[in-house]
mmCIF file of the C-alpha atoms, coordinates in Angstrom:
data_MODEL
# 
_entry.id   MODEL 
# 
loop_
_atom_site.group_PDB 
_atom_site.id 
_atom_site.type_symbol 
_atom_site.label_atom_id 
_atom_site.label_alt_id 
_atom_site.label_comp_id 
_atom_site.label_asym_id 
_atom_site.label_entity_id 
_atom_site.label_seq_id 
_atom_site.pdbx_PDB_ins_code 
_atom_site.Cartn_x 
_atom_site.Cartn_y 
_atom_site.Cartn_z 
_atom_site.occupancy 
_atom_site.B_iso_or_equiv 
_atom_site.pdbx_formal_charge 
_atom_site.auth_seq_id 
_atom_site.auth_comp_id 
_atom_site.auth_asym_id 
_atom_site.auth_atom_id 
_atom_site.pdbx_PDB_model_num 
ATOM 1   C CA . MET A 1 1   ? 245.991 69.752 288.220 1.00 0.00 ? 1   MET A CA 1 
ATOM 2   C CA . SER A 1 2   ? 248.012 72.550 289.790 1.00 0.00 ? 2   SER A CA 1 
ATOM 3   C CA . VAL A 1 3   ? 251.482 72.011 291.256 1.00 0.00 ? 3   VAL A CA 1 
ATOM 4   C CA . ALA A 1 4   ? 250.094 72.639 294.746 1.00 0.00 ? 4   ALA A CA 1 
ATOM 5   C CA . ALA A 1 5   ? 247.337 70.063 294.191 1.00 0.00 ? 5   ALA A CA 1 
ATOM 6   C CA . SER A 1 6   ? 249.898 67.548 292.876 1.00 0.00 ? 6   SER A CA 1 
ATOM 7   C CA . LEU A 1 7   ? 252.109 68.008 295.934 1.00 0.00 ? 7   LEU A CA 1 
ATOM 8   C CA . LYS A 1 8   ? 249.114 67.615 298.261 1.00 0.00 ? 8   LYS A CA 1 
ATOM 9   C CA . SER A 1 9   ? 248.187 64.379 296.444 1.00 0.00 ? 9   SER A CA 1 
ATOM 10  C CA . LEU A 1 10  ? 251.637 62.929 297.099 1.00 0.00 ? 10  LEU A CA 1 
ATOM 11  C CA . ARG A 1 11  ? 251.442 63.808 300.818 1.00 0.00 ? 11  ARG A CA 1 
ATOM 12  C CA . ASP A 1 12  ? 247.899 62.439 301.140 1.00 0.00 ? 12  ASP A CA 1 
ATOM 13  C CA . PRO A 1 13  ? 247.468 59.778 298.437 1.00 0.00 ? 13  PRO A CA 1 
ATOM 14  C CA . GLY A 1 14  ? 243.967 58.776 299.578 1.00 0.00 ? 14  GLY A CA 1 
ATOM 15  C CA . SER A 1 15  ? 240.569 60.146 298.677 1.00 0.00 ? 15  SER A CA 1 
ATOM 16  C CA . ASN A 1 16  ? 237.427 61.336 300.450 1.00 0.00 ? 16  ASN A CA 1 
ATOM 17  C CA . THR A 1 17  ? 234.216 61.818 298.446 1.00 0.00 ? 17  THR A CA 1 
ATOM 18  C CA . VAL A 1 18  ? 230.500 62.170 299.214 1.00 0.00 ? 18  VAL A CA 1 
ATOM 19  C CA . THR A 1 19  ? 227.709 61.218 296.781 1.00 0.00 ? 19  THR A CA 1 
ATOM 20  C CA . ASN A 1 20  ? 224.017 61.239 297.760 1.00 0.00 ? 20  ASN A CA 1 
ATOM 21  C CA . GLY A 1 21  ? 224.982 61.251 301.422 1.00 0.00 ? 21  GLY A CA 1 
ATOM 22  C CA . LEU A 1 22  ? 227.369 58.310 301.119 1.00 0.00 ? 22  LEU A CA 1 
ATOM 23  C CA . ARG A 1 23  ? 230.959 59.146 302.114 1.00 0.00 ? 23  ARG A CA 1 
ATOM 24  C CA . VAL A 1 24  ? 233.765 56.948 300.730 1.00 0.00 ? 24  VAL A CA 1 
ATOM 25  C CA . VAL A 1 25  ? 237.217 57.376 302.287 1.00 0.00 ? 25  VAL A CA 1 
ATOM 26  C CA . VAL A 1 26  ? 240.201 55.475 300.865 1.00 0.00 ? 26  VAL A CA 1 
ATOM 27  C CA . ARG A 1 27  ? 243.641 55.102 302.444 1.00 0.00 ? 27  ARG A CA 1 
ATOM 28  C CA . PRO A 1 28  ? 246.176 53.213 300.279 1.00 0.00 ? 28  PRO A CA 1 
ATOM 29  C CA . PHE A 1 29  ? 249.421 51.677 301.554 1.00 0.00 ? 29  PHE A CA 1 
ATOM 30  C CA . TYR A 1 30  ? 252.402 49.992 299.927 1.00 0.00 ? 30  TYR A CA 1 
ATOM 31  C CA . ILE A 1 31  ? 252.957 46.307 300.792 1.00 0.00 ? 31  ILE A CA 1 
ATOM 32  C CA . ALA A 1 32  ? 256.732 45.815 300.667 1.00 0.00 ? 32  ALA A CA 1 
ATOM 33  C CA . GLU A 1 33  ? 256.653 42.148 301.721 1.00 0.00 ? 33  GLU A CA 1 
ATOM 34  C CA . GLN A 1 34  ? 254.473 41.233 298.720 1.00 0.00 ? 34  GLN A CA 1 
ATOM 35  C CA . SER A 1 35  ? 256.399 43.391 296.237 1.00 0.00 ? 35  SER A CA 1 
ATOM 36  C CA . GLN A 1 36  ? 259.400 42.384 294.147 1.00 0.00 ? 36  GLN A CA 1 
ATOM 37  C CA . PRO A 1 37  ? 260.683 45.588 292.517 1.00 0.00 ? 37  PRO A CA 1 
ATOM 38  C CA . GLU A 1 38  ? 263.529 43.710 290.810 1.00 0.00 ? 38  GLU A CA 1 
ATOM 39  C CA . HIS A 1 39  ? 260.833 41.705 288.944 1.00 0.00 ? 39  HIS A CA 1 
ATOM 40  C CA . SER A 1 40  ? 258.511 44.686 288.320 1.00 0.00 ? 40  SER A CA 1 
ATOM 41  C CA . LYS A 1 41  ? 255.958 43.470 290.870 1.00 0.00 ? 41  LYS A CA 1 
ATOM 42  C CA . PHE A 1 42  ? 254.483 46.060 293.215 1.00 0.00 ? 42  PHE A CA 1 
ATOM 43  C CA . ALA A 1 43  ? 251.621 45.533 295.645 1.00 0.00 ? 43  ALA A CA 1 
ATOM 44  C CA . TRP A 1 44  ? 249.348 47.974 297.438 1.00 0.00 ? 44  TRP A CA 1 
ATOM 45  C CA . GLY A 1 45  ? 246.582 47.551 299.911 1.00 0.00 ? 45  GLY A CA 1 
ATOM 46  C CA . TYR A 1 46  ? 243.799 50.032 300.418 1.00 0.00 ? 46  TYR A CA 1 
ATOM 47  C CA . ARG A 1 47  ? 241.401 50.477 303.301 1.00 0.00 ? 47  ARG A CA 1 
ATOM 48  C CA . ILE A 1 48  ? 237.950 51.776 302.484 1.00 0.00 ? 48  ILE A CA 1 
ATOM 49  C CA . ARG A 1 49  ? 235.362 53.154 304.859 1.00 0.00 ? 49  ARG A CA 1 
ATOM 50  C CA . MET A 1 50  ? 231.910 53.888 303.466 1.00 0.00 ? 50  MET A CA 1 
ATOM 51  C CA . THR A 1 51  ? 229.589 55.838 305.762 1.00 0.00 ? 51  THR A CA 1 
ATOM 52  C CA . ASN A 1 52  ? 225.923 56.594 305.229 1.00 0.00 ? 52  ASN A CA 1 
ATOM 53  C CA . GLU A 1 53  ? 225.651 60.287 306.119 1.00 0.00 ? 53  GLU A CA 1 
ATOM 54  C CA . GLY A 1 54  ? 222.294 60.608 304.353 1.00 0.00 ? 54  GLY A CA 1 
ATOM 55  C CA . GLY A 1 55  ? 218.754 60.116 305.558 1.00 0.00 ? 55  GLY A CA 1 
ATOM 56  C CA . LYS A 1 56  ? 217.905 56.826 303.774 1.00 0.00 ? 56  LYS A CA 1 
ATOM 57  C CA . ARG A 1 57  ? 219.047 53.250 304.198 1.00 0.00 ? 57  ARG A CA 1 
ATOM 58  C CA . CYS A 1 58  ? 221.083 52.004 301.217 1.00 0.00 ? 58  CYS A CA 1 
ATOM 59  C CA . ARG A 1 59  ? 222.658 48.732 300.097 1.00 0.00 ? 59  ARG A CA 1 
ATOM 60  C CA . LEU A 1 60  ? 225.729 48.218 297.931 1.00 0.00 ? 60  LEU A CA 1 
ATOM 61  C CA . LEU A 1 61  ? 225.135 46.132 294.817 1.00 0.00 ? 61  LEU A CA 1 
ATOM 62  C CA . ARG A 1 62  ? 228.221 46.419 292.580 1.00 0.00 ? 62  ARG A CA 1 
ATOM 63  C CA . ARG A 1 63  ? 231.656 47.944 292.251 1.00 0.00 ? 63  ARG A CA 1 
ATOM 64  C CA . HIS A 1 64  ? 233.563 49.401 289.303 1.00 0.00 ? 64  HIS A CA 1 
ATOM 65  C CA . TRP A 1 65  ? 237.275 50.238 289.363 1.00 0.00 ? 65  TRP A CA 1 
ATOM 66  C CA . LEU A 1 66  ? 239.501 52.023 286.866 1.00 0.00 ? 66  LEU A CA 1 
ATOM 67  C CA . ILE A 1 67  ? 243.163 51.241 287.516 1.00 0.00 ? 67  ILE A CA 1 
ATOM 68  C CA . VAL A 1 68  ? 245.854 53.128 285.594 1.00 0.00 ? 68  VAL A CA 1 
ATOM 69  C CA . ASP A 1 69  ? 249.529 52.260 285.950 1.00 0.00 ? 69  ASP A CA 1 
ATOM 70  C CA . GLY A 1 70  ? 252.450 54.673 285.620 1.00 0.00 ? 70  GLY A CA 1 
ATOM 71  C CA . GLU A 1 71  ? 252.748 53.954 281.895 1.00 0.00 ? 71  GLU A CA 1 
ATOM 72  C CA . GLY A 1 72  ? 249.099 54.798 281.263 1.00 0.00 ? 72  GLY A CA 1 
ATOM 73  C CA . GLU A 1 73  ? 247.832 51.223 280.835 1.00 0.00 ? 73  GLU A CA 1 
ATOM 74  C CA . ARG A 1 74  ? 244.179 51.107 281.920 1.00 0.00 ? 74  ARG A CA 1 
ATOM 75  C CA . LYS A 1 75  ? 242.346 48.180 283.478 1.00 0.00 ? 75  LYS A CA 1 
ATOM 76  C CA . GLU A 1 76  ? 238.689 48.100 284.467 1.00 0.00 ? 76  GLU A CA 1 
ATOM 77  C CA . VAL A 1 77  ? 237.263 45.798 287.108 1.00 0.00 ? 77  VAL A CA 1 
ATOM 78  C CA . HIS A 1 78  ? 233.543 45.178 287.610 1.00 0.00 ? 78  HIS A CA 1 
ATOM 79  C CA . GLY A 1 79  ? 231.981 42.932 290.217 1.00 0.00 ? 79  GLY A CA 1 
ATOM 80  C CA . GLU A 1 80  ? 229.212 42.361 292.682 1.00 0.00 ? 80  GLU A CA 1 
ATOM 81  C CA . GLY A 1 81  ? 229.594 43.529 296.271 1.00 0.00 ? 81  GLY A CA 1 
ATOM 82  C CA . VAL A 1 82  ? 232.955 44.094 297.951 1.00 0.00 ? 82  VAL A CA 1 
ATOM 83  C CA . VAL A 1 83  ? 235.122 41.320 299.438 1.00 0.00 ? 83  VAL A CA 1 
ATOM 84  C CA . GLY A 1 84  ? 232.090 39.014 299.454 1.00 0.00 ? 84  GLY A CA 1 
ATOM 85  C CA . HIS A 1 85  ? 229.809 41.521 301.220 1.00 0.00 ? 85  HIS A CA 1 
ATOM 86  C CA . PHE A 1 86  ? 226.845 43.671 300.227 1.00 0.00 ? 86  PHE A CA 1 
ATOM 87  C CA . PRO A 1 87  ? 226.824 46.314 302.970 1.00 0.00 ? 87  PRO A CA 1 
ATOM 88  C CA . ASP A 1 88  ? 223.336 47.491 303.959 1.00 0.00 ? 88  ASP A CA 1 
ATOM 89  C CA . LEU A 1 89  ? 223.781 50.822 305.724 1.00 0.00 ? 89  LEU A CA 1 
ATOM 90  C CA . SER A 1 90  ? 221.216 52.687 307.772 1.00 0.00 ? 90  SER A CA 1 
ATOM 91  C CA . PRO A 1 91  ? 221.822 56.407 308.314 1.00 0.00 ? 91  PRO A CA 1 
ATOM 92  C CA . GLY A 1 92  ? 224.914 56.813 310.506 1.00 0.00 ? 92  GLY A CA 1 
ATOM 93  C CA . GLU A 1 93  ? 226.254 53.297 309.878 1.00 0.00 ? 93  GLU A CA 1 
ATOM 94  C CA . PHE A 1 94  ? 229.538 52.461 308.165 1.00 0.00 ? 94  PHE A CA 1 
ATOM 95  C CA . PHE A 1 95  ? 231.335 49.502 306.622 1.00 0.00 ? 95  PHE A CA 1 
ATOM 96  C CA . GLU A 1 96  ? 235.105 49.086 306.352 1.00 0.00 ? 96  GLU A CA 1 
ATOM 97  C CA . TYR A 1 97  ? 237.162 46.652 304.338 1.00 0.00 ? 97  TYR A CA 1 
ATOM 98  C CA . THR A 1 98  ? 240.678 46.165 303.036 1.00 0.00 ? 98  THR A CA 1 
ATOM 99  C CA . SER A 1 99  ? 241.660 44.943 299.587 1.00 0.00 ? 99  SER A CA 1 
ATOM 100 C CA . PHE A 1 100 ? 244.744 45.031 297.369 1.00 0.00 ? 100 PHE A CA 1 
ATOM 101 C CA . CYS A 1 101 ? 246.018 45.915 293.907 1.00 0.00 ? 101 CYS A CA 1 
ATOM 102 C CA . PRO A 1 102 ? 249.126 44.504 292.181 1.00 0.00 ? 102 PRO A CA 1 
ATOM 103 C CA . LEU A 1 103 ? 250.865 46.485 289.447 1.00 0.00 ? 103 LEU A CA 1 
ATOM 104 C CA . GLU A 1 104 ? 253.928 45.952 287.261 1.00 0.00 ? 104 GLU A CA 1 
ATOM 105 C CA . TYR A 1 105 ? 254.902 49.605 287.620 1.00 0.00 ? 105 TYR A CA 1 
ATOM 106 C CA . PRO A 1 106 ? 255.995 51.426 290.827 1.00 0.00 ? 106 PRO A CA 1 
ATOM 107 C CA . TRP A 1 107 ? 253.060 53.833 290.766 1.00 0.00 ? 107 TRP A CA 1 
ATOM 108 C CA . GLY A 1 108 ? 249.538 54.220 289.492 1.00 0.00 ? 108 GLY A CA 1 
ATOM 109 C CA . THR A 1 109 ? 246.060 55.452 290.342 1.00 0.00 ? 109 THR A CA 1 
ATOM 110 C CA . MET A 1 110 ? 242.693 53.937 291.157 1.00 0.00 ? 110 MET A CA 1 
ATOM 111 C CA . GLU A 1 111 ? 239.205 55.422 291.082 1.00 0.00 ? 111 GLU A CA 1 
ATOM 112 C CA . GLY A 1 112 ? 235.730 54.137 290.531 1.00 0.00 ? 112 GLY A CA 1 
ATOM 113 C CA . SER A 1 113 ? 232.220 53.858 291.880 1.00 0.00 ? 113 SER A CA 1 
ATOM 114 C CA . TYR A 1 114 ? 229.839 51.733 293.891 1.00 0.00 ? 114 TYR A CA 1 
ATOM 115 C CA . GLU A 1 115 ? 226.307 51.106 292.725 1.00 0.00 ? 115 GLU A CA 1 
ATOM 116 C CA . PHE A 1 116 ? 223.829 51.414 295.599 1.00 0.00 ? 116 PHE A CA 1 
ATOM 117 C CA . ILE A 1 117 ? 220.086 51.068 295.899 1.00 0.00 ? 117 ILE A CA 1 
ATOM 118 C CA . ASP A 1 118 ? 218.273 53.088 298.546 1.00 0.00 ? 118 ASP A CA 1 
ATOM 119 C CA . GLU A 1 119 ? 215.199 52.121 300.584 1.00 0.00 ? 119 GLU A CA 1 
ATOM 120 C CA . ASP A 1 120 ? 212.920 53.672 297.939 1.00 0.00 ? 120 ASP A CA 1 
ATOM 121 C CA . GLY A 1 121 ? 214.405 51.458 295.199 1.00 0.00 ? 121 GLY A CA 1 
ATOM 122 C CA . THR A 1 122 ? 216.407 54.290 293.619 1.00 0.00 ? 122 THR A CA 1 
ATOM 123 C CA . HIS A 1 123 ? 219.803 53.288 292.218 1.00 0.00 ? 123 HIS A CA 1 
ATOM 124 C CA . PHE A 1 124 ? 222.753 55.679 292.517 1.00 0.00 ? 124 PHE A CA 1 
ATOM 125 C CA . GLU A 1 125 ? 226.492 55.637 291.876 1.00 0.00 ? 125 GLU A CA 1 
ATOM 126 C CA . ALA A 1 126 ? 228.695 56.594 294.829 1.00 0.00 ? 126 ALA A CA 1 
ATOM 127 C CA . VAL A 1 127 ? 231.972 58.043 293.556 1.00 0.00 ? 127 VAL A CA 1 
ATOM 128 C CA . ILE A 1 128 ? 235.288 56.587 294.733 1.00 0.00 ? 128 ILE A CA 1 
ATOM 129 C CA . GLY A 1 129 ? 237.653 59.509 294.184 1.00 0.00 ? 129 GLY A CA 1 
ATOM 130 C CA . ARG A 1 130 ? 241.012 58.984 292.517 1.00 0.00 ? 130 ARG A CA 1 
ATOM 131 C CA . PHE A 1 131 ? 243.758 57.867 294.860 1.00 0.00 ? 131 PHE A CA 1 
ATOM 132 C CA . PHE A 1 132 ? 247.442 57.276 294.286 1.00 0.00 ? 132 PHE A CA 1 
ATOM 133 C CA . LEU A 1 133 ? 249.541 54.125 294.574 1.00 0.00 ? 133 LEU A CA 1 
ATOM 134 C CA . VAL A 1 134 ? 253.133 55.301 294.999 1.00 0.00 ? 134 VAL A CA 1 
ATOM 135 C CA . SER A 1 135 ? 255.916 52.936 296.005 1.00 0.00 ? 135 SER A CA 1 
ATOM 136 C CA . PRO A 1 136 ? 259.133 54.049 297.730 1.00 0.00 ? 136 PRO A CA 1 
ATOM 137 C CA . HIS A 1 137 ? 260.887 53.136 294.453 1.00 0.00 ? 137 HIS A CA 1 
ATOM 138 C CA . VAL A 1 138 ? 259.547 56.174 292.601 1.00 0.00 ? 138 VAL A CA 1 
# 
């Protein structure tokens, strides 16, 4: 990653990706009231908006996250749906939700994918681009 790209990432820590007509926008935020830096506990929330910009209806089945903390420790999370929902999106529709991620380090990254099935029964992975979790303690 170039220096210019790294600086842009710090100014805009979120991500915005499109796969098969499905746009996924992520906006992370630090949650100071749930963090305890003196005990190496840091908390972030992230707001996700998925929008069907394609021409076919699609439904979310599963999620996969790769979380990497500032020391390089990797954690993978797999699960069905998101926050108890399985969004079914017609063209032009969107679904938004908020979730959180605790870490023991003041910064890290998240990225992943959503598995969708379209109206024709075709499965596809919608990319969740890497985004940055950076506390004010960095």
